[in-house]
SEKE-755532 format. One record per residue: residue in three letters; z, x, y negated of N, C-alpha, C in turn. Coordinates in steps of 0.05 Angstrom, whole numbers, padded with zeros to 5 digits, always signed. Example, Ala and Ser with C-alpha at 12.3 -4.5 7.8 and 13.67 -1.06 7.14 Angstrom:
REM SEKE-755532
Ala+00156+00264+00114+00156+00246+00090+00156+00264+00066/Ser+00142+00257+00045+00143+00273+00021+00157+00258-00001/
***
This chain:
REM SEKE-755532
Met+01946+00792-01281+01945+00767-01264+01972+00754-01265/Ile+01972+00728-01269+01997+00713-01271+02008+00707-01244/Asp+02034+00713-01240+02048+00706-01216+02063+00680-01221/Leu+02056+00659-01206+02067+00632-01211+02097+00631-01205/Val+02106+00646-01184+02134+00646-01178+02150+00658-01202/Arg+02140+00681-01212+02153+00693-01235+02152+00675-01259/Gln+02130+00661-01263+02128+00643-01285+02150+00622-01285/Glu+02154+00611-01261+02175+00591-01258+02203+00602-01264/Ile+02209+00626-01253+02235+00638-01256+02240+00645-01286/Ile+02221+00657-01299+02224+00666-01326+02226+00642-01345/Thr+02209+00622-01340+02209+00598-01357+02236+00584-01356/Asp+02248+00584-01332+02273+00570-01328+02297+00586-01337/Ser+02293+00611-01345+02315+00629-01352+02320+00628-01382/Lys+02339+00611-01390+02346+00609-01418+02358+00635-01428/Thr+02375+00648-01411+02388+00673-01418+02379+00695-01399/Ile+02371+00718-01410+02361+00740-01393+02377+00765-01400/Val+02386+00779-01380+02400+00805-01384+02380+00827-01378/Val+02377+00846-01396+02360+00869-01392+02377+00894-01391/Lys+02374+00909-01370+02388+00935-01368+02368+00957-01369/Val+02374+00977-01387+02356+00999-01390+02371+01025-01383/Gly+02359+01042-01366+02371+01066-01357+02368+01090-01374/Thr+02383+01111-01368+02383+01135-01384+02356+01148-01386/His+02341+01149-01364+02315+01163-01364+02295+01148-01382/Val+02299+01123-01386+02280+01108-01403+02285+01113-01432/Leu+02310+01119-01440+02317+01121-01468+02318+01150-01479/Thr+02317+01169-01461+02320+01197-01470+02297+01214-01461/His+02293+01236-01477+02273+01256-01469+02284+01272-01446/Arg+02268+01289-01434+02277+01305-01411+02301+01323-01417/Asn+02303+01332-01443+02325+01349-01451+02351+01333-01457/Gly+02349+01306-01454+02373+01290-01459+02375+01277-01486/Ser+02358+01286-01505+02359+01275-01532+02348+01246-01532/Leu+02357+01230-01551+02349+01202-01553+02320+01200-01561/Asn+02305+01183-01547+02277+01178-01553+02275+01154-01572/Leu+02273+01160-01598+02273+01139-01618+02248+01121-01616/Glu+02226+01132-01608+02202+01116-01605+02206+01095-01582/Gln+02219+01104-01561+02224+01085-01539+02244+01064-01547/Ile+02264+01071-01563+02283+01052-01573+02269+01031-01590/Thr+02251+01040-01607+02236+01021-01624+02219+01002-01608/Ala+02205+01013-01588+02187+00997-01572+02203+00976-01556/Leu+02226+00985-01545+02243+00967-01529+02254+00945-01547/Thr+02263+00952-01571+02275+00932-01589+02254+00911-01597/Asp+02230+00920-01603+02208+00901-01610+02204+00881-01588/Gln+02205+00890-01563+02201+00872-01540+02225+00853-01537/Leu+02248+00863-01541+02272+00845-01540+02270+00823-01561/Ile+02261+00830-01584+02258+00810-01606+02236+00790-01599/Met+02215+00800-01586+02194+00781-01576+02206+00761-01557/Met+02223+00770-01539+02236+00751-01520+02254+00732-01535/His+02268+00742-01555+02286+00725-01571+02270+00703-01585/Arg+02247+00710-01596+02231+00692-01612+02217+00671-01594/Arg+02215+00677-01568+02204+00658-01550+02224+00638-01540/Gly+02248+00640-01550+02269+00621-01544+02289+00629-01523/His+02288+00654-01515+02308+00663-01495+02332+00676-01509/His+02355+00672-01498+02378+00688-01506+02376+00715-01491/Val+02380+00737-01505+02376+00763-01493+02402+00780-01496/Val+02410+00791-01473+02433+00810-01473+02423+00836-01462/Leu+02429+00858-01476+02420+00885-01468+02444+00901-01458/Val+02441+00912-01434+02460+00931-01423+02446+00958-01424/Ser+02456+00976-01441+02442+01001-01447+02458+01026-01440/Ser+02446+01043-01424+02457+01069-01419+02448+01088-01441/Gly+02454+01113-01439+02443+01133-01457+02463+01146-01476/Ala+02488+01137-01477+02507+01149-01497+02512+01179-01492/Val+02518+01186-01467+02523+01214-01461+02498+01230-01465/Gly+02475+01219-01455+02450+01233-01459+02443+01237-01488/Ala+02448+01217-01505+02442+01219-01533+02461+01240-01546/Gly+02486+01241-01537+02504+01260-01548+02496+01289-01540/Ile+02487+01292-01516+02478+01318-01507+02455+01328-01525/Gly+02436+01310-01531+02413+01317-01548+02422+01322-01576/Arg+02438+01305-01588+02446+01308-01616+02462+01333-01620/Met+02479+01341-01600+02496+01365-01603+02482+01390-01593/Lys+02457+01386-01583+02441+01408-01573+02455+01424-01551/Leu+02467+01410-01533+02480+01423-01510+02460+01430-01488/Pro+02464+01452-01475+02445+01460-01454+02447+01443-01429/Arg+02470+01431-01425+02474+01416-01400+02497+01396-01404/Arg+02500+01377-01385+02521+01357-01386+02548+01371-01381/Pro+02568+01366-01399+02594+01377-01394+02606+01367-01368/Glu+02624+01382-01356+02636+01374-01331+02665+01363-01334/Asp+02680+01373-01354+02707+01363-01356+02708+01338-01373/Leu+02728+01321-01367+02729+01294-01378+02731+01293-01409/Ala+02747+01310-01421+02751+01309-01450+02725+01315-01464/His+02709+01335-01455+02684+01341-01468+02663+01319-01463/Leu+02664+01307-01439+02646+01284-01434+02651+01261-01453/Gln+02677+01256-01457+02684+01234-01475+02676+01240-01504/Ala+02679+01265-01512+02671+01272-01539+02641+01269-01543/Val+02626+01278-01523+02596+01276-01524+02588+01246-01525/Ala+02602+01230-01509+02596+01201-01508+02601+01188-01535/Ala+02623+01197-01549+02630+01185-01575+02608+01191-01595/Val+02598+01216-01595+02576+01223-01613+02551+01208-01606/Gly+02545+01206-01580+02520+01193-01571+02520+01163-01575/Gln+02544+01150-01571+02545+01121-01574+02539+01112-01602/Ser+02549+01127-01622+02543+01120-01650+02514+01123-01656/Ala+02501+01143-01645+02472+01147-01649+02456+01124-01635/Leu+02465+01117-01612+02451+01096-01596+02452+01069-01610/Ile+02476+01060-01618+02477+01033-01630+02465+01033-01658/Gln+02466+01056-01672+02453+01057-01698+02423+01054-01696/Ala+02412+01067-01675+02383+01065-01671+02374+01036-01665/Tyr+02389+01023-01648+02383+00995-01642+02385+00977-01667/Asp+02407+00980-01681+02412+00963-01704+02392+00967-01726/Thr+02383+00992-01730+02363+00997-01751+02337+00983-01744/Cys+02329+00984-01719+02305+00971-01710+02307+00940-01713/Met+02330+00929-01706+02333+00900-01706+02334+00889-01734/Gln+02346+00904-01752+02348+00895-01780+02321+00892-01793/Lys+02302+00907-01784+02275+00905-01795+02263+00877-01789/His+02273+00864-01769+02263+00838-01761+02283+00816-01768/Gly+02303+00822-01784+02322+00802-01793+02343+00795-01773/Leu+02346+00811-01752+02367+00807-01731+02387+00829-01732/Phe+02408+00827-01717+02428+00848-01717+02439+00852-01689/Ala+02447+00877-01684+02458+00884-01658+02488+00881-01658/Ala+02499+00872-01636+02528+00869-01633+02537+00887-01610/Gln+02552+00907-01617+02561+00927-01597+02586+00917-01582/Ile+02584+00918-01555+02607+00912-01538+02611+00935-01519/Leu+02634+00948-01519+02640+00970-01501+02661+00960-01481/Leu+02655+00964-01455+02673+00954-01434+02682+00976-01415/Thr+02704+00971-01402+02713+00988-01381+02718+00971-01356/Ala+02722+00984-01333+02727+00969-01309+02753+00952-01311/Asp+02772+00962-01326+02798+00948-01330+02794+00922-01344/Asp+02774+00920-01362+02768+00895-01376+02759+00873-01357/Met+02746+00881-01336+02736+00862-01316+02757+00855-01295/Asp+02777+00872-01292+02798+00867-01272+02815+00843-01279/His+02821+00838-01304+02839+00817-01312+02823+00792-01318/Arg+02830+00770-01305+02815+00745-01307+02814+00735-01336/Thr+02835+00737-01351+02836+00728-01379+02816+00744-01396/Lys+02818+00771-01393+02800+00788-01408+02771+00782-01401/Tyr+02766+00778-01375+02740+00772-01364+02728+00748-01378/Leu+02744+00727-01380+02735+00702-01392+02732+00705-01422/Asn+02749+00721-01435+02746+00726-01464+02720+00740-01470/Ile+02713+00759-01453+02687+00773-01457+02664+00754-01455/Arg+02665+00736-01435+02644+00716-01432+02642+00699-01457/Asn+02665+00689-01467+02664+00672-01490+02653+00686-01515/Thr+02660+00712-01518+02650+00727-01540+02619+00730-01539/Ile+02609+00737-01515+02580+00740-01512+02566+00714-01518/His+02576+00692-01508+02563+00666-01513+02564+00659-01543/Ala+02586+00666-01557+02588+00661-01586+02567+00677-01601/Leu+02564+00703-01593+02544+00720-01606+02516+00709-01602/Leu+02510+00699-01579+02484+00688-01574+02479+00663-01591/Lys+02499+00647-01595+02496+00624-01613+02491+00632-01642/Tyr+02502+00656-01650+02497+00666-01677+02469+00678-01679/Gly+02455+00681-01657+02428+00693-01658+02429+00724-01656/Ala+02452+00735-01649+02453+00764-01646+02444+00772-01618/Ile+02438+00798-01615+02431+00809-01589+02454+00828-01581/Pro+02471+00819-01563+02493+00837-01554+02482+00861-01539/Ile+02493+00884-01547+02486+00909-01533+02511+00920-01520/Ile+02511+00920-01494+02535+00926-01478+02532+00954-01465/Asn+02553+00969-01467+02553+00995-01453+02581+01000-01443/Glu+02583+01019-01425+02609+01027-01415+02624+01043-01436/Asn+02650+01039-01438+02666+01052-01459+02674+01080-01449/Asp+02654+01098-01450+02659+01125-01440+02679+01140-01457/Thr+02683+01132-01482+02700+01148-01500+02730+01144-01494/Thr+02737+01122-01480+02765+01117-01475+02771+01115-01445/Ser+02751+01111-01429+02756+01108-01400+02760+01135-01387/Val+02770+01135-01363+02774+01160-01348+02757+01160-01323/Ala+02762+01141-01305+02747+01140-01280+02718+01133-01285/Glu+02712+01117-01306+02685+01108-01310+02665+01130-01314/Leu+02673+01152-01327+02654+01173-01332+02647+01188-01306/Gln+02665+01187-01286+02661+01202-01262+02650+01185-01239/Thr+02662+01161-01235+02651+01144-01215+02633+01123-01227/Thr+02640+01113-01251+02626+01095-01268+02616+01070-01254/Phe+02602+01054-01270+02590+01030-01260+02563+01036-01247/Gly+02556+01062-01244+02531+01069-01231+02508+01069-01251/Asp+02508+01086-01271+02488+01085-01292+02485+01057-01304/Asn+02507+01043-01305+02508+01016-01316+02495+00994-01299/Asp+02485+01001-01275+02473+00981-01258+02493+00960-01250/His+02517+00969-01241+02538+00950-01233+02548+00934-01257/Leu+02550+00948-01280+02559+00934-01304+02539+00912-01312/Ala+02513+00917-01309+02493+00897-01315+02495+00873-01297/Ala+02501+00878-01271+02505+00856-01252+02529+00840-01259/Leu+02551+00853-01267+02575+00839-01275+02570+00821-01299/Val+02556+00832-01318+02550+00816-01343+02532+00793-01336/Thr+02513+00797-01318+02495+00775-01310+02510+00752-01297/Asn+02528+00759-01278+02545+00739-01266+02564+00727-01286/Leu+02575+00743-01303+02595+00735-01323+02585+00712-01340/Ile+02561+00715-01351+02550+00695-01370+02532+00675-01356/Gly+02529+00677-01330+02513+00657-01315+02484+00660-01320/Ser+02474+00684-01325+02445+00687-01329+02430+00685-01303/Pro+02408+00671-01302+02393+00669-01276+02375+00692-01271/Leu+02372+00711-01290+02353+00733-01287+02364+00758-01299/Leu+02362+00780-01283+02368+00807-01292+02343+00824-01289/Ile+02336+00837-01311+02313+00856-01311+02324+00884-01312/Leu+02319+00900-01291+02328+00928-01290+02305+00946-01297/Leu+02307+00960-01319+02286+00979-01328+02295+01007-01321/Ser+02282+01019-01302+02288+01046-01292+02264+01064-01297/Asp+02264+01087-01283+02242+01106-01286+02225+01105-01260/Ile+02226+01083-01246+02211+01080-01221+02196+01053-01223/Asp+02173+01051-01211+02155+01028-01214+02165+01003-01200/Gly+02184+01006-01181+02194+00983-01167+02207+00992-01141/Phe+02210+00974-01123+02222+00980-01097+02200+00987-01077/Tyr+02200+01012-01067+02179+01021-01049+02185+01016-01020/Asn+02164+01015-01004+02167+01012-00975+02169+01039-00961/Gly+02176+01059-00976+02179+01086-00965+02187+01105-00988/Asp+02184+01131-00983+02190+01150-01003+02170+01148-01026/Pro+02180+01143-01051+02161+01140-01074+02143+01164-01078/Lys+02151+01188-01069+02135+01212-01072+02113+01213-01051/Asp+02114+01197-01031+02094+01196-01010+02071+01178-01019/Ala+02047+01189-01018+02024+01174-01028+02018+01149-01012/Ser+02028+01148-00987+02024+01124-00970+02043+01102-00977/Ser+02063+01107-00993+02083+01086-01000+02073+01070-01023/Cys+02081+01045-01024+02073+01028-01046+02096+01009-01054/Val+02094+00998-01078+02114+00980-01088+02112+00953-01074/Ile+02135+00942-01066+02136+00915-01054+02138+00896-01077/Pro+02118+00879-01082+02118+00861-01105+02141+00841-01105/Thr+02147+00829-01082+02167+00809-01080+02184+00813-01055/Val+02210+00813-01059+02229+00814-01036+02240+00786-01032/Tyr+02232+00774-01010+02241+00747-01004+02268+00746-00991/Lys+02275+00767-00975+02300+00767-00961+02311+00796-00961/Leu+02336+00798-00970+02349+00824-00970+02363+00828-00943/Asp+02351+00844-00926+02362+00848-00900+02361+00878-00893/His+02368+00885-00868+02369+00913-00860+02341+00926-00861/Asp+02320+00910-00857+02293+00920-00859+02287+00931-00887/Ile+02297+00917-00907+02293+00926-00934+02311+00949-00940/Gln+02335+00949-00930+02355+00969-00935+02346+00997-00925/Arg+02331+00998-00904+02322+01023-00892+02302+01038-00909/Phe+02290+01024-00929+02271+01036-00946+02283+01053-00969/Val+02310+01050-00972+02323+01062-00995+02321+01092-00995/Arg+02314+01103-01018+02314+01132-01022+02328+01137-01049/Asp+02345+01156-01050+02360+01162-01075+02354+01190-01085/Ser+02354+01193-01112+02351+01220-01124+02368+01220-01148/His+02380+01243-01154+02398+01246-01177+02391+01271-01193/Asp+02397+01271-01218+02395+01296-01234+02418+01297-01254/Gly+02416+01314-01273+02439+01318-01291+02444+01296-01311/Phe+02426+01277-01315+02430+01258-01336+02434+01230-01326/Ser+02421+01221-01305+02424+01194-01295+02442+01192-01271/Lys+02459+01171-01269+02478+01168-01248+02470+01146-01229/Gly+02448+01132-01235+02440+01110-01218+02423+01119-01195/Gly+02413+01101-01179+02396+01107-01156+02388+01081-01143/Met+02370+01083-01123+02360+01059-01111+02381+01045-01094/Thr+02400+01060-01083+02423+01047-01069+02438+01029-01088/Ser+02443+01039-01113+02457+01023-01133+02441+00998-01140/Lys+02415+01001-01143+02398+00979-01151+02396+00958-01129/Leu+02395+00966-01104+02394+00947-01082+02421+00932-01080/Arg+02443+00946-01085+02469+00933-01085+02470+00912-01107/Val+02459+00918-01130+02459+00899-01152+02441+00875-01145/Ala+02418+00881-01133+02400+00859-01125+02414+00840-01106/His+02430+00851-01088+02445+00834-01069+02466+00818-01083/Gln+02480+00830-01102+02501+00816-01117+02489+00793-01133/Ile+02467+00797-01146+02456+00776-01163+02442+00754-01146/Thr+02426+00762-01127+02412+00742-01111+02430+00726-01093/Ser+02452+00737-01084+02471+00722-01068+02487+00702-01085/Ser+02485+00706-01112+02498+00688-01131+02478+00667-01141/Gly+02453+00667-01130+02433+00648-01137+02415+00656-01159/Gly+02416+00682-01168+02399+00692-01189+02376+00708-01178/Ser+02360+00718-01197+02337+00735-01190+02338+00762-01205/Val+02325+00782-01193+02325+00809-01206+02296+00819-01206/Ile+02288+00831-01228+02263+00844-01230+02268+00874-01236/Leu+02259+00891-01218+02261+00920-01222+02234+00931-01230/Ala+02233+00944-01253+02207+00954-01263+02211+00981-01278/Asn+02189+00994-01284+02190+01020-01297+02191+01016-01328/Gly+02213+01024-01339+02217+01021-01368+02200+01039-01385/Asn+02188+01059-01372+02170+01077-01386+02141+01067-01388/Thr+02136+01045-01374+02109+01032-01376+02107+01019-01403/Pro+02086+01025-01418+02082+01012-01445+02083+00982-01443/Asn+02099+00969-01461+02101+00940-01463+02109+00927-01436/Ile+02127+00940-01422+02135+00929-01396+02148+00902-01398/Leu+02165+00898-01418+02179+00872-01420+02159+00851-01428/Lys+02140+00858-01445+02119+00839-01453+02103+00830-01428/Lys+02097+00849-01411+02082+00842-01386+02098+00824-01368/Ile+02123+00831-01365+02141+00814-01349+02142+00786-01360/Met+02146+00784-01386+02148+00757-01399+02122+00742-01398/Asn+02100+00756-01394+02074+00743-01391+02067+00737-01362/Tyr+02088+00740-01344+02087+00733-01316+02068+00751-01300/Glu+02064+00776-01309+02047+00794-01294+02062+00805-01270/Asn+02047+00811-01249+02059+00820-01224+02064+00850-01225/Cys+02085+00858-01240+02092+00886-01242+02121+00890-01233/Gly+02126+00913-01221+02153+00918-01210+02158+00902-01185/Thr+02183+00898-01179+02191+00883-01155+02209+00860-01163/Leu+02203+00836-01153+02220+00813-01158+02237+00808-01133/Phe+02263+00806-01137+02281+00799-01115+02289+00770-01119/Leu+02283+00753-01099+02287+00725-01101+02315+00717-01093/Pro+02326+00694-01102+02352+00685-01094+02354+00682-01064/Gln+02378+00689-01053+02382+00690-01024+02397+00666-01014/Gly+02404+00647-01031+02418+00623-01021+02425+00606-01044/Leu+02445+00588-01040+02453+00569-01060+02471+00582-01081/Gly+02481+00606-01076+02498+00620-01095+02527+00616-01089/Ile+02543+00633-01101+02572+00631-01098+02585+00624-01124/Thr+02609+00614-01124+02622+00605-01148+02628+00628-01166/Ala+02632+00622-01192+02639+00643-01212+02665+00657-01204/Arg+02684+00642-01193+02709+00654-01185+02705+00674-01162/Lys+02689+00667-01143+02684+00685-01121+02668+00710-01130/Gln+02650+00706-01150+02636+00729-01162+02656+00748-01174/Trp+02676+00737-01188+02697+00754-01200+02713+00769-01179/Ile+02721+00755-01158+02736+00767-01136+02720+00789-01122/Gly+02695+00784-01117+02679+00803-01101+02668+00826-01116/Tyr+02663+00823-01142+02648+00843-01156+02661+00854-01182/Ala+02678+00839-01194+02689+00847-01220+02715+00863-01217/Val+02731+00855-01198+02758+00867-01196+02758+00891-01178/His+02773+00912-01187+02777+00936-01171+02799+00930-01151/Pro+02794+00932-01125+02815+00926-01105+02840+00943-01108/Arg+02863+00930-01104+02888+00945-01107+02896+00959-01081/Gly+02883+00953-01060+02888+00965-01034+02868+00953-01014/Gly+02874+00957-00988+02856+00947-00968+02869+00943-00941/Ile+02854+00931-00923+02864+00928-00895+02841+00934-00876/Ile+02848+00945-00853+02829+00950-00832+02832+00927-00812/Val+02809+00915-00804+02810+00892-00785+02795+00899-00760/Asp+02800+00885-00738+02786+00890-00714+02758+00876-00714/Asp+02742+00881-00694+02714+00871-00693+02714+00840-00692/Gly+02732+00829-00678+02733+00800-00676+02739+00786-00703/Ala+02758+00798-00718+02764+00787-00744+02741+00790-00763/Arg+02728+00813-00762+02705+00817-00780+02683+00796-00774/Met+02677+00792-00749+02657+00772-00741+02664+00744-00751/Ala+02690+00737-00747+02699+00710-00755+02696+00706-00785/Val+02703+00727-00801+02703+00725-00830+02674+00727-00840/Glu+02660+00747-00831+02633+00754-00843+02611+00735-00834/Leu+02611+00727-00808+02589+00712-00797+02596+00682-00795/His+02621+00675-00793+02628+00647-00788+02644+00634-00811/Gly+02649+00649-00832+02662+00638-00856+02691+00630-00852/Lys+02705+00644-00833+02733+00638-00827+02751+00653-00845/Ser+02776+00644-00847+02797+00658-00861+02806+00682-00844/Leu+02818+00702-00857+02829+00725-00842+02858+00719-00834/Leu+02863+00721-00808+02890+00716-00797+02904+00742-00791/Pro+02931+00742-00790+02946+00767-00785+02938+00780-00758/Ile+02931+00765-00738+02925+00776-00712+02902+00796-00713/Gly+02884+00793-00733+02861+00810-00734+02865+00835-00751/Val+02889+00838-00763+02895+00861-00781+02905+00884-00764/Arg+02894+00908-00768+02902+00931-00752+02917+00952-00769/Arg+02909+00955-00795+02922+00976-00811+02921+00967-00840/Ile+02940+00977-00856+02942+00970-00885+02937+00995-00901/Leu+02921+00993-00921+02914+01016-00939+02925+01012-00967/Gly+02943+01029-00975+02954+01028-01002+02976+01008-01005/Asp+02985+01005-01030+03007+00986-01037+02996+00964-01055/Phe+03002+00939-01048+02992+00917-01065+03012+00894-01062/Glu+03009+00874-01080+03027+00851-01081+03011+00826-01074/Arg+03026+00804-01070+03013+00778-01065+02995+00771-01089/Gly+02972+00761-01084+02954+00753-01105+02935+00774-01114/Asp+02938+00799-01105+02920+00821-01112+02894+00818-01097/Val+02873+00829-01108+02847+00831-01094+02848+00855-01076/Ile+02842+00852-01051+02842+00874-01032+02815+00876-01018/Ser+02810+00900-01007+02785+00906-00993+02789+00901-00963/Leu+02770+00887-00951+02770+00883-00922+02750+00903-00910/Arg+02760+00919-00891+02744+00940-00879+02744+00939-00848/Asp+02723+00948-00836+02721+00948-00807+02735+00973-00796/Ala+02733+00977-00770+02746+00999-00756+02736+01026-00767/Ser+02712+01027-00777+02701+01052-00788+02706+01054-00818/Glu+02722+01036-00829+02730+01035-00857+02706+01028-00875/Asn+02686+01015-00865+02664+01004-00881+02672+00978-00894/Glu+02671+00976-00920+02679+00951-00933+02658+00929-00929/Phe+02667+00905-00921+02648+00883-00917+02656+00858-00933/Ala+02680+00858-00945+02689+00835-00960+02712+00842-00978/Arg+02718+00824-00998+02741+00826-01015+02753+00799-01018/Gly+02780+00799-01022+02793+00773-01024+02821+00775-01036/Leu+02832+00752-01044+02859+00750-01054+02879+00749-01031/Thr+02897+00767-01030+02916+00768-01007+02940+00749-01012/Asn+02948+00736-00990+02972+00719-00991+02997+00735-00985/Tyr+02994+00759-00977+03018+00776-00970+03016+00803-00984/Ser+03039+00814-00989+03040+00842-01000+03035+00861-00977/Ser+03031+00886-00984+03026+00907-00964+03050+00911-00946/Ser+03074+00910-00958+03098+00913-00941+03102+00890-00922/Glu+03095+00866-00931+03097+00843-00913+03076+00844-00890/Leu+03052+00854-00897+03031+00856-00877+03038+00876-00855/Trp+03052+00897-00862+03060+00916-00841+03078+00902-00821/Lys+03093+00881-00829+03111+00867-00811+03096+00848-00793/Ile+03074+00836-00803+03061+00814-00788+03033+00821-00777/Arg+03024+00846-00782+02997+00853-00772+02996+00851-00742/Gly+02974+00840-00732+02970+00837-00703+02985+00814-00690/Leu+03000+00798-00706+03016+00776-00695+03000+00750-00695/Arg+03007+00733-00676+02997+00706-00676+03013+00689-00697/Thr+03001+00667-00705+03013+00650-00726+03042+00642-00718/Ser+03045+00635-00693+03072+00626-00683+03093+00648-00684/Glu+03084+00673-00686+03103+00696-00687+03110+00705-00715/Ile+03097+00694-00735+03102+00702-00763+03131+00696-00772/Pro+03141+00672-00767+03168+00666-00777+03190+00686-00768/Gln+03189+00694-00743+03209+00713-00734+03207+00740-00749/Ala+03182+00749-00753+03178+00774-00767+03185+00773-00796/Met+03183+00748-00808+03188+00745-00836+03215+00733-00842/Gly+03233+00734-00823+03260+00725-00828+03263+00695-00827/Gly+03246+00681-00812+03249+00653-00809+03229+00636-00824/Thr+03212+00648-00841+03193+00634-00857+03165+00642-00850/Cys+03146+00623-00856+03117+00629-00853+03103+00619-00878/Pro+03103+00636-00899+03091+00627-00925+03062+00618-00922/Tyr+03047+00633-00907+03018+00626-00903+03010+00633-00875/Thr+02992+00617-00864+02980+00624-00838+02958+00644-00840/Glu+02945+00645-00864+02923+00664-00869+02932+00688-00886/Val+02921+00711-00880+02924+00734-00897+02907+00731-00922/Val+02882+00724-00917+02863+00717-00939+02849+00691-00932/His+02851+00671-00948+02838+00646-00943+02809+00648-00949/Cys+02792+00634-00934+02763+00635-00938+02754+00626-00966/Asp+02770+00609-00979+02763+00600-01006+02768+00622-01026/Asn+02783+00642-01019+02789+00665-01037+02777+00691-01028/Leu+02754+00689-01015+02742+00712-01001+02712+00713-01007/Thr+02702+00738-01013+02674+00742-01019+02662+00763-00999/Ile+02641+00755-00986+02627+00774-00968+02608+00792-00983/Leu+02608+00818-00978+02593+00837-00993+02569+00848-00979/Thr+02567+00845-00953+02547+00858-00937+02520+00844-00937/Ile+02499+00860-00932+02472+00850-00930+02466+00846-00900/His+02456+00822-00893+02451+00817-00864+02421+00819-00858/
***
């Protein structure tokens, strides 16, 4: 059955990002499922031939390496994880490229780390490269650079969920399709027979958040918490997200035919600027500050700038112009922004009124705001 809302969203989406998780691409023992790779590639090419630019964010390198090297389990130390990822990544991209060449297309491998997203120039260079590849008719295949990163293998982008969201915002795609091993977003525990998939999420609020259930195993690092966070990131930027089961035969074909499968998360507003997307989601904060309840309410609910009087404590060391994390009294992060003051300067002026700043700063008042509202991104779901 055709869903008219999905039809409008998909028809209007010139560029579509598809993210496929580890469980979709590998067998239970962790080895690469070549039949699944072939089926997925055929569907990506179908999307391409229908006139859409397609970008794939693919997990599976470590899992593929585990299978190829016949390891009994996922290694725990970093060096062995990186070695396994190196073996697996070559197998993964080779499988995609072989399938695409049969159709006269080619895969373009892009490996990224969190550091690549931290720097604005690198961030924009990545965007330009992806757009150039799309103009050439290639299908970019993006994965985390597990072979050279350190923190990424342990904390990572979240089974590439966060990476997929960053790429979606980066290139301005209006639609992200998340292919996982679950049928969609459930209104309860998916293992409970009374629970069912919610076809469309019109508003991401606390009522939706309470349905979240997470499960983890030795191969996949994602979870429903990660996917809900991604949905919030994309929809608050004016885009849409479809979460569906990548193990369902011809799932992308069904989605592209506007069938009501999985869960569609609709845009939550007019969207935020590309610059605010970078501040809020791409950059790793250099430090943070704890604010009082009044400051949080002013910033989060009323769109105000953060003033020194609301700052209670400073976390870490940072300089002017760094992205920092804004946290409440319980240290829950609710926003990120560009700071006008270094951490050492903030220790001097925290809790002060604007009129008191010059005395604390030796006679000068460089800025009245710690973080201006134009340089601030709210992260929380209301």
